[in-house]
C-alpha positions in Angstrom: -34.3 6.9 -44.8 -32.9 3.6 -43.8 -29.4 5.2 -43.4 -30.8 7.9 -41.2 -32.4 5.3 -38.8 -29.2 3.2 -38.8 -27.2 6.3 -38.0 -29.5 7.3 -35.1 -29.5 3.8 -33.7 -25.7 3.7 -33.9 -25.5 7.1 -32.2 -27.7 5.9 -29.3 -25.6 2.8 -28.9 -22.4 4.8 -28.8 -23.9 7.1 -26.1 -25.0 4.1 -24.1 -21.6 2.5 -24.4 -19.9 5.7 -23.3 -22.1 5.9 -20.2 -21.5 2.3 -19.4 -17.7 2.7 -19.6 -17.9 5.9 -17.5 -19.9 4.0 -14.9 -17.4 1.1 -14.8 -14.5 3.4 -14.4 -16.3 5.3 -11.7 -16.8 2.2 -9.6 -13.1 1.2 -9.6 -11.7 2.3 -6.3 -8.3 2.2 -4.8 -7.8 -0.9 -2.7 -8.3 -0.3 1.0 -5.3 -0.4 3.3 -5.2 -4.1 4.4 -4.2 -3.2 7.9 -7.1 -2.3 10.2 -6.6 0.9 12.2 -7.0 -1.0 15.5 -4.2 -3.4 14.7 -1.9 -0.6 13.6 -2.8 1.5 16.6 -1.9 -1.4 18.9 1.5 -1.7 17.1 2.2 2.0 17.4 1.2 2.2 21.1 4.8 1.5 21.8 6.1 4.1 19.3 7.0 6.5 22.1 9.5 3.9 23.4 10.7 2.9 19.9 14.4 3.4 19.1 14.0 2.1 15.6 11.5 2.3 12.7 11.3 -0.1 9.8 10.1 1.5 6.5 10.3 0.8 2.8 13.0 2.6 0.8 13.9 2.0 -2.8 12.0 -1.3 -2.9 13.6 -2.8 0.2 13.1 -2.8 4.0 15.2 -0.1 5.6 15.9 0.4 9.3 15.8 4.0 10.7 16.9 5.2 14.1 14.1 7.0 15.8 13.9 10.7 14.7 16.4 10.2 11.8 15.5 11.0 8.2 18.2 8.8 6.7 18.2 5.0 6.8 20.7 3.5 9.3 20.7 0.1 7.4 19.3 -1.2 4.2 18.3 -4.8 4.1 18.1 -7.2 1.2 14.4 -7.9 1.9 12.5 -6.8 -1.2 9.1 -5.3 -0.4 7.5 -6.5 -3.6 7.8 -10.1 -2.3 6.0 -9.3 1.0 2.3 -9.7 1.8 0.1 -6.6 1.1 -0.5 -6.1 4.9 3.3 -6.1 5.6 3.8 -3.6 2.7 1.0 -1.4 4.1 2.6 -1.4 7.6 6.0 -0.6 6.2 4.5 2.4 4.3 3.3 3.7 7.7 6.4 2.6 9.6 6.8 -0.3 12.0 8.3 0.8 15.4 10.7 -1.4 17.3 11.9 -0.8 20.9 15.4 -2.2 20.5 17.8 -4.0 18.1 16.5 -7.4 19.3 13.0 -6.5 18.2 14.4 -5.2 14.9 16.1 -8.5 14.2 12.9 -10.4 15.1 10.9 -8.2 12.7 13.4 -8.6 9.9 13.5 -12.4 10.4 9.7 -12.5 10.1 9.7 -10.2 7.0 12.5 -12.2 5.4 10.9 -15.6 5.8 
C-alpha cells in the first residue's frame, strides 16, 4: 500500500514538473528587434535616393550598389562585434546616398 501511494505522489510530481517546464519554454520569446520602426523609417526615408546599401554578408559588413544582388565591397568589420541595434539595422539594410556617407557609416561601425 505504501508503494502505491509513493508511486502516485511521484506520478503527480512528474506531471507537475512537465507542466512547469512546458510553461517556462512557452514564455521564452525571440528577442525583439532593438531598432524601433520609427527610427528605421526615418533612416529609410532617403532610400529612394540611396546609391549604396550596407548589409551583413558572411559575418562582415558588405557594401552593395543600389539594385545589385552581389556585394560591391566586403569590409573587415565583423558584425559579431557590433551592437545589437547595428546588427539589426544591417539585417534590414542601411541606405547611403553617396560614397562619402558610406565611408562615414563604415567609420562609425568600425570604431
